[in-house]
C-alpha positions as CSV (number, residue, x, y, z in Angstrom):
1,M,-113.1,-107.2,16.7
2,D,-110.5,-105.5,14.6
3,I,-107.8,-104.8,17.2
4,V,-104.4,-106.2,16.3
5,L,-101.5,-106.0,18.7
6,E,-98.1,-106.2,16.9
7,N,-94.7,-107.4,18.2
8,V,-96.0,-108.6,21.5
9,T,-93.5,-110.7,23.6
10,I,-95.0,-113.7,25.3
11,E,-93.9,-113.7,29.0
12,N,-95.1,-116.9,30.7
13,V,-97.7,-119.7,30.8
14,A,-100.8,-118.6,32.6
15,A,-104.1,-120.1,33.8
16,E,-106.3,-122.5,31.8
17,G,-103.4,-123.4,29.5
18,K,-103.1,-119.9,27.9
19,A,-99.9,-117.8,27.8
20,I,-99.7,-114.3,29.1
21,A,-98.3,-111.0,27.7
22,H,-98.7,-107.3,28.4
23,T,-99.3,-104.4,26.0
24,E,-97.2,-101.3,26.1
25,D,-99.7,-99.6,28.4
26,G,-99.7,-102.6,30.8
27,M,-102.9,-104.4,29.7
28,V,-102.8,-108.1,30.3
29,V,-103.3,-110.3,27.2
30,F,-104.0,-114.0,27.3
31,V,-103.3,-116.0,24.1
32,E,-103.4,-119.7,23.2
33,F,-100.7,-121.8,21.6
34,A,-97.9,-119.4,22.5
35,V,-94.5,-120.2,24.1
36,P,-92.6,-117.9,26.5
37,G,-90.2,-115.9,24.4
38,D,-92.3,-115.8,21.2
39,V,-92.8,-112.4,19.6
40,V,-96.2,-112.4,17.9
41,D,-98.9,-110.4,16.3
42,I,-102.2,-110.9,18.1
43,Q,-105.8,-110.5,16.9
44,V,-107.9,-109.5,19.9
45,T,-111.0,-111.7,20.2
46,R,-112.3,-110.4,23.6
47,K,-111.7,-107.2,25.4
48,K,-112.6,-106.6,29.1
49,K,-111.8,-103.8,31.5
50,A,-108.8,-105.7,33.1
51,F,-107.6,-108.0,30.3
52,M,-107.8,-109.0,26.7
53,E,-107.8,-112.4,24.9
54,G,-106.6,-113.0,21.5
55,R,-105.1,-115.5,19.0
56,I,-101.8,-115.5,17.2
57,I,-102.1,-114.3,13.6
58,R,-98.3,-114.2,12.9
59,I,-95.2,-115.4,14.7
60,V,-92.8,-112.6,14.2
61,K,-90.0,-114.4,16.0
62,P,-90.4,-117.8,17.5
63,S,-89.1,-118.5,21.0
64,D,-85.8,-120.4,21.1
65,R,-87.7,-123.1,23.0
66,R,-90.7,-123.4,20.7
67,L,-91.2,-127.0,19.4
68,D,-93.0,-128.1,16.3
69,P,-96.3,-129.8,17.2
70,F,-96.0,-133.6,16.7
71,C,-99.7,-134.1,15.8
72,E,-101.3,-133.1,12.5
73,H,-104.5,-132.1,14.3
74,F,-102.8,-129.7,16.7
75,G,-104.9,-126.6,17.3
76,L,-108.1,-128.0,16.0
77,C,-109.2,-131.0,18.1
78,G,-108.9,-129.2,21.4
79,G,-106.5,-131.7,23.0
80,C,-102.7,-131.6,23.6
81,R,-102.7,-127.8,23.4
82,W,-99.2,-127.5,24.9
83,Q,-97.3,-129.4,22.2
84,P,-95.1,-126.4,21.3
85,L,-94.0,-126.2,25.0
86,P,-91.0,-128.2,26.1
87,Y,-92.0,-130.7,28.8
88,D,-90.0,-128.9,31.5
89,I,-91.9,-125.7,30.9
90,Q,-95.2,-127.7,31.1
91,L,-94.2,-129.2,34.4
92,A,-93.1,-125.9,35.9
93,A,-96.4,-124.3,34.8
94,K,-98.5,-127.1,36.4
95,Q,-96.5,-126.8,39.7
96,R,-97.1,-123.1,39.7
97,Q,-100.8,-123.7,39.0
98,V,-101.1,-125.9,42.1
99,F,-99.4,-123.2,44.2
100,D,-101.6,-120.4,42.8
101,Q,-104.9,-122.2,43.2
102,L,-104.2,-123.5,46.8
103,T,-103.0,-120.1,48.0
104,R,-105.3,-117.7,46.0
105,I,-108.5,-119.7,45.8
106,G,-108.2,-121.6,49.1
107,H,-106.2,-118.9,51.0
108,L,-104.2,-121.8,52.4
109,T,-100.9,-121.9,54.2
110,I,-99.0,-124.7,52.6
111,P,-95.5,-126.2,53.0
112,E,-93.1,-126.1,50.1
113,I,-94.5,-128.1,47.2
114,T,-92.6,-131.2,46.4
115,P,-91.4,-131.1,42.7
116,I,-94.1,-132.4,40.3
117,I,-93.8,-136.0,39.2
118,G,-93.5,-136.1,35.4
119,S,-94.8,-138.8,33.1
120,D,-92.3,-141.3,31.6
121,K,-94.5,-141.3,28.5
122,T,-95.6,-138.0,26.9
123,E,-97.1,-139.6,23.9
124,Y,-99.3,-142.7,23.6
125,Y,-99.8,-142.7,27.3
126,R,-103.6,-143.1,27.6
127,N,-105.4,-146.4,28.1
128,K,-108.8,-145.1,27.1
129,L,-110.2,-142.9,24.4
130,E,-113.7,-142.0,23.1
131,F,-114.4,-141.1,19.5
132,T,-117.6,-139.5,18.3
133,A,-119.2,-140.1,14.9
134,S,-120.8,-137.2,13.1
135,N,-122.8,-137.0,9.8
136,K,-121.1,-133.6,9.1
137,R,-117.5,-133.3,10.1
138,W,-115.8,-130.1,11.1
139,L,-114.0,-128.3,8.2
140,T,-110.4,-127.3,8.8
141,S,-109.3,-123.7,8.3
142,K,-107.3,-124.8,5.2
143,E,-110.5,-126.3,3.7
144,V,-112.4,-123.1,4.4
145,E,-109.6,-120.9,3.0
146,E,-109.6,-123.0,-0.2
147,Q,-113.4,-123.0,-0.3
148,Q,-113.6,-126.8,-0.1
149,F,-117.0,-127.6,1.3
150,P,-117.7,-131.3,1.1
151,D,-121.5,-131.8,1.3
152,G,-122.2,-133.5,4.6
153,E,-119.1,-135.7,4.7
154,P,-119.1,-137.8,7.9
155,G,-116.3,-137.8,10.4
156,L,-115.1,-139.8,13.4
157,G,-113.0,-138.2,16.0
158,F,-113.1,-135.6,18.8
159,H,-115.3,-132.7,19.6
160,V,-113.9,-129.3,18.6
161,G,-113.3,-127.0,21.5
162,K,-116.5,-126.1,23.4
163,F,-118.8,-127.1,20.5
164,F,-121.0,-130.1,21.5
165,D,-122.1,-130.7,17.9
166,K,-118.8,-130.2,16.1
167,V,-116.6,-133.2,15.5
168,L,-113.1,-133.1,13.9
169,D,-112.3,-136.2,11.8
170,I,-109.1,-137.7,13.2
171,K,-106.5,-139.4,10.9
172,H,-104.0,-140.3,13.6
173,C,-104.1,-139.7,17.4
174,C,-100.9,-139.7,19.4
175,L,-102.6,-140.4,22.7
176,Q,-103.3,-144.1,22.7
177,P,-101.1,-147.0,21.4
178,E,-102.2,-149.2,18.5
179,P,-104.5,-150.8,17.5
180,S,-106.5,-147.7,18.6
181,N,-106.0,-145.7,15.4
182,A,-106.4,-148.8,13.2
183,I,-109.7,-149.8,14.8
184,R,-111.1,-146.3,14.4
185,L,-110.1,-145.9,10.8
186,F,-111.4,-149.4,9.9
187,I,-114.8,-148.7,11.5
188,K,-115.2,-145.4,9.7
189,D,-114.3,-147.0,6.4
190,Y,-116.7,-149.9,7.0
191,A,-119.5,-147.6,7.9
192,L,-118.9,-145.5,4.7
193,K,-118.7,-148.5,2.4
194,N,-121.8,-150.2,3.9
195,G,-124.2,-147.3,4.1
196,I,-124.1,-147.1,7.9
197,S,-125.5,-143.7,8.8
198,F,-123.3,-141.5,11.0
199,Y,-125.0,-139.8,14.0
200,D,-126.7,-136.4,13.6
201,I,-125.9,-134.9,17.0
202,R,-128.5,-132.1,16.7
203,A,-131.3,-134.3,15.5
204,N,-130.4,-137.2,17.8
205,K,-130.6,-139.8,15.0
206,G,-128.3,-142.0,13.0
207,L,-127.0,-145.5,13.6
208,F,-123.2,-145.2,14.3
209,R,-122.9,-142.9,17.3
210,N,-119.6,-143.2,19.2
211,M,-117.0,-145.7,20.3
212,F,-114.6,-146.4,23.2
213,V,-111.2,-148.1,23.0
214,R,-109.6,-149.4,26.2
215,T,-106.2,-151.0,26.3
216,T,-103.9,-152.5,28.9
217,D,-100.1,-152.7,29.3
218,A,-100.5,-156.5,28.8
219,G,-102.0,-155.9,25.3
220,Q,-105.7,-156.5,26.0
221,V,-108.1,-154.4,24.0
222,M,-111.7,-153.6,24.9
223,L,-113.9,-152.0,22.2
224,I,-117.4,-150.6,22.9
225,V,-119.4,-149.5,19.8
226,C,-122.4,-147.3,20.5
227,F,-125.4,-147.1,18.2
228,G,-128.2,-144.5,18.2
229,E,-130.9,-146.9,17.1
230,E,-131.8,-150.6,16.6
231,S,-130.8,-152.1,13.3
232,P,-129.9,-155.5,11.8
233,A,-126.8,-153.8,10.3
234,I,-125.2,-153.7,13.8
235,F,-124.2,-157.4,13.9
236,P,-122.4,-157.7,10.5
237,M,-120.5,-154.5,11.4
238,L,-119.4,-156.1,14.8
239,D,-118.5,-159.3,13.0
240,A,-116.3,-157.4,10.5
241,I,-114.5,-155.6,13.3
242,A,-113.9,-158.8,15.2
243,A,-112.5,-160.6,12.1
244,E,-110.2,-157.7,11.3
245,F,-108.9,-157.3,14.8
246,P,-108.5,-160.6,16.6
247,Q,-106.5,-158.8,19.3
248,I,-109.8,-157.3,20.6
249,T,-110.3,-159.4,23.7
250,S,-113.7,-157.7,24.7
251,L,-116.2,-156.5,22.2
252,Y,-119.3,-154.7,23.5
253,Y,-122.1,-152.8,21.9
254,V,-124.6,-150.3,23.3
255,I,-128.0,-149.0,22.0
256,N,-128.1,-145.4,23.3
257,L,-131.3,-143.5,22.4
258,K,-130.6,-140.6,24.8
259,C,-129.5,-137.1,23.8
260,N,-126.0,-137.6,25.4
261,D,-123.2,-140.0,24.8
262,A,-122.6,-141.2,28.4
263,I,-123.0,-145.0,28.8
264,S,-122.9,-145.2,32.6
265,D,-126.7,-145.6,32.6
266,Q,-126.9,-147.8,29.5
267,E,-126.7,-151.6,29.1
268,C,-123.4,-152.7,27.7
269,I,-123.9,-155.9,25.8
270,L,-121.0,-158.3,25.4
271,Y,-120.9,-159.5,21.8
272,K,-117.6,-161.4,21.7
273,G,-114.7,-162.2,24.0
274,D,-114.1,-161.7,27.7
275,E,-116.3,-159.5,29.9
276,A,-113.4,-157.5,31.1
277,I,-109.7,-156.6,30.7
278,Y,-107.2,-156.5,33.5
279,E,-104.4,-154.3,34.8
280,T,-101.8,-155.3,37.3
281,M,-100.0,-153.2,39.9
282,E,-97.6,-154.6,42.5
283,G,-99.0,-158.0,42.0
284,L,-102.6,-156.9,42.4
285,R,-105.0,-157.5,39.5
286,F,-107.7,-155.1,38.7
287,K,-110.8,-155.9,36.6
288,I,-111.8,-153.2,34.1
289,G,-115.3,-153.5,32.7
290,P,-117.0,-151.2,30.1
291,K,-118.2,-148.8,32.8
292,S,-115.3,-149.1,35.2
293,F,-113.3,-146.0,36.2
294,Y,-109.5,-146.6,36.0
295,Q,-106.9,-143.9,35.8
296,T,-106.2,-143.3,32.0
297,N,-102.4,-143.0,32.4
298,T,-101.5,-146.4,33.9
299,G,-97.9,-145.6,34.6
300,Q,-98.7,-142.4,36.4
301,A,-101.5,-144.0,38.3
302,Y,-99.0,-146.2,40.0
303,K,-96.9,-143.2,41.0
304,L,-100.0,-141.4,42.2
305,Y,-101.2,-144.3,44.3
306,K,-97.7,-144.7,45.9
307,V,-97.9,-141.0,46.9
308,A,-101.3,-141.6,48.5
309,R,-100.1,-144.6,50.3
310,D,-96.9,-142.9,51.6
311,F,-99.0,-139.9,52.8
312,A,-101.4,-142.2,54.6
313,S,-98.4,-143.4,56.8
314,L,-100.1,-146.7,57.7
315,T,-98.7,-149.0,60.3
316,G,-101.2,-151.9,59.9
317,S,-103.6,-151.0,62.7
318,E,-105.6,-148.2,61.0
319,V,-109.2,-148.1,59.8
320,V,-109.1,-146.4,56.3
321,Y,-112.0,-144.9,54.4
322,D,-111.4,-144.7,50.6
323,L,-114.0,-142.2,49.3
324,Y,-114.9,-142.2,45.6
325,T,-113.1,-145.6,45.4
326,G,-113.9,-146.4,41.8
327,T,-113.0,-150.0,41.2
328,G,-111.2,-150.1,44.6
329,T,-107.7,-149.6,43.2
330,I,-106.4,-147.3,46.0
331,A,-108.3,-149.2,48.7
332,Q,-106.7,-152.5,47.7
333,F,-103.3,-150.8,47.1
334,V,-103.2,-149.7,50.7
335,S,-105.0,-152.7,52.3
336,A,-101.9,-154.6,53.2
337,K,-100.9,-151.8,55.6
338,A,-104.3,-151.3,57.1
339,S,-106.5,-153.3,59.5
340,K,-109.7,-152.5,57.6
341,V,-110.5,-150.4,54.4
342,I,-114.0,-149.1,53.6
343,G,-114.5,-148.1,50.0
344,I,-117.5,-146.0,48.8
345,E,-118.4,-145.2,45.2
346,Y,-121.4,-143.9,43.3
347,V,-121.4,-146.4,40.3
348,P,-122.7,-149.8,41.3
349,E,-120.9,-151.6,38.5
350,A,-117.6,-150.2,39.7
351,I,-118.3,-151.4,43.2
352,A,-119.2,-154.9,41.8
353,D,-115.8,-154.9,40.1
354,A,-114.1,-153.8,43.3
355,V,-115.6,-156.7,45.2
356,I,-114.5,-159.1,42.5
357,N,-111.0,-157.5,42.4
358,A,-110.6,-157.8,46.1
359,K,-111.7,-161.5,46.1
360,G,-109.4,-162.3,43.2
361,N,-106.5,-160.6,45.0
362,G,-107.1,-162.5,48.2
363,I,-107.9,-159.4,50.1
364,T,-110.2,-159.9,53.0
365,N,-110.0,-156.6,54.9
366,C,-111.8,-154.4,52.3
367,E,-115.6,-153.7,52.2
368,F,-117.2,-151.7,49.4
369,F,-120.5,-149.8,49.3
370,A,-122.4,-148.2,46.4
371,G,-124.4,-145.0,46.5
372,D,-124.2,-141.2,46.4
373,M,-121.4,-140.2,48.8
374,K,-123.5,-137.7,50.7
375,D,-126.2,-140.3,51.3
376,V,-123.9,-143.2,52.2
377,L,-121.3,-141.5,54.3
378,T,-123.3,-140.5,57.4
379,A,-122.6,-140.4,61.1
380,D,-124.7,-143.6,61.4
381,F,-122.6,-145.3,58.7
382,I,-119.4,-144.4,60.5
383,A,-120.8,-145.6,63.8
384,E,-121.6,-149.0,62.2
385,H,-118.4,-149.5,60.3
386,G,-115.8,-147.9,62.5
387,E,-114.3,-144.5,63.2
388,P,-111.7,-143.8,60.4
389,D,-108.1,-143.2,61.4
390,V,-107.3,-142.2,57.8
391,M,-109.5,-141.0,55.0
392,I,-108.3,-141.1,51.4
393,V,-110.6,-139.0,49.1
394,D,-110.4,-138.8,45.3
395,P,-113.6,-136.9,44.2
396,P,-114.6,-135.9,40.7
397,R,-113.6,-132.6,39.2
398,A,-116.3,-130.6,41.1
399,G,-114.9,-131.7,44.4
400,M,-116.9,-132.9,47.5
401,H,-120.4,-132.1,48.5
402,P,-120.6,-129.8,51.6
403,D,-122.5,-132.5,53.4
404,V,-119.6,-134.9,52.8
405,I,-117.1,-132.4,54.1
406,K,-119.3,-131.9,57.2
407,V,-119.3,-135.6,58.0
408,I,-115.6,-135.9,57.5
409,L,-115.0,-133.0,59.9
410,G,-117.4,-134.7,62.4
411,A,-115.5,-138.0,62.1
412,S,-112.2,-136.2,62.6
413,P,-109.7,-138.8,61.2
414,K,-106.2,-138.2,62.2
415,R,-105.1,-137.9,58.6
416,I,-106.8,-137.0,55.3
417,V,-105.1,-137.7,52.0
418,Y,-106.9,-135.6,49.3
419,V,-106.2,-136.7,45.7
420,S,-107.6,-134.3,43.2
421,C,-107.8,-133.9,39.4
422,N,-108.8,-130.2,39.9
423,P,-106.7,-128.2,42.3
424,A,-109.2,-125.3,42.1
425,S,-112.1,-127.4,43.6
426,Q,-109.6,-129.1,45.9
427,A,-108.6,-125.6,47.2
428,R,-112.2,-124.8,48.0
429,D,-112.7,-128.0,49.9
430,L,-109.4,-127.6,51.8
431,E,-110.3,-124.2,52.9
432,V,-113.2,-125.7,54.9
433,L,-111.2,-128.8,56.0
434,C,-108.4,-126.6,57.3
435,T,-110.6,-125.3,60.1
436,K,-109.6,-128.5,61.8
437,Y,-106.6,-129.7,59.8
438,R,-103.2,-128.4,58.6
439,I,-101.6,-129.3,55.2
440,T,-98.3,-131.0,55.8
441,A,-97.4,-132.1,52.2
442,V,-98.3,-131.2,48.7
443,Q,-97.4,-133.4,45.7
444,P,-98.4,-132.7,42.1
445,V,-98.4,-135.5,39.6
446,D,-98.6,-135.0,35.8
447,M,-101.2,-137.4,34.4
448,F,-101.8,-135.6,31.1
449,P,-98.8,-134.3,29.3
450,H,-99.4,-131.5,26.7
451,T,-102.5,-130.4,28.6
452,Q,-102.9,-127.9,31.4
453,H,-104.5,-130.5,33.6
454,V,-102.7,-131.6,36.7
455,E,-103.4,-134.1,39.5
456,N,-102.5,-133.0,43.1
457,V,-102.2,-134.8,46.4
458,C,-102.4,-133.0,49.7
459,N,-101.7,-134.6,53.1
460,L,-103.7,-133.2,56.0
461,E,-103.2,-133.8,59.7
462,L,-105.6,-133.1,62.5
463,I,-104.7,-130.0,64.5
């Protein structure tokens, strides 16, 4: 498409992390990597009846508030897309996003939204990252312009945009503290020097496939190295990693022969060290295994859980259901102020960790159950384990299954605390729940600085 829009002024931050502007004739234009106040030339990449999308080809005049990106991979790896935006603008955009999605998608009547809770750390805040190996790394725009085409050079890093088979080689990532970068670079170098084949995503073959690094505030490190086939070369590689990084407290490997990288259905084999790492929160200790779910921004997770506990308004006599409990973090976090807590989660390994965590923390009023939520949470289950006074729900991005919402409405707890990583699906669920409930409080929490993603907590009371 050869449409170029010149001297366009960026007006605001819009949905899905893009910025918004208007042409002289009033057409809406969405553009990435722009800051309100920028004057830019835009190459139109998509034209519809009601709007256009485009990319910046020249910044005519940068906004007074535009920041220089802090990461050398900005604009290519697909993450941290809001680096040019000052943090206060990011927070305002996320708060506006919550309002828009609750009111426009859910058609909900909501109270004034409490100011979003920002993150103390805006860099190196993640405790978990996954890196993908590829036998042919993604070429940067500079390499293409200079006609540098290395023949099948491997890479280790992140997927590019929406391409499942394109991996950008990462030199330094600003999301996770060390030794994350050092471990990744060492593994790549070892693989190259020792003839370890990098994974061919399209052909589903190759030895070195992907890796996960998990860290804790106490300095523990878990590394999971995933291989695409069996090979005697695996063990010298793991030995070399362990020797180079004695700070790795848990070293696992996985043989994954599937066509996707998920390890939730794979055997994680402990090679060296402890079977788990541990986080603490208000004196509670939480076991994190290779498949455990734990909020990836530890500091913000604590703030989020405090919001959920405050919204629950527990007095010590309530029966609480914690749906999508993960490793039971929220369940145990509120247990001291409840008479009984029932936690339900799909992943059996997470429930096993939840049981261990509760026992280790001396908590005796929590029970945990594994299974698909719509199959476990039934009227018969509630009759057996007690009518809930409060339900805390923290579903995946897609939201809750209609059958689950139906059971919740049938149980009619006095209060529902809905924690969501996707206000759009939350809005759809709330529209149904609000046939019997009213929203009394809304609290956004920023878990992922420099991205458009936002966590949101809504408090619902039975009408």
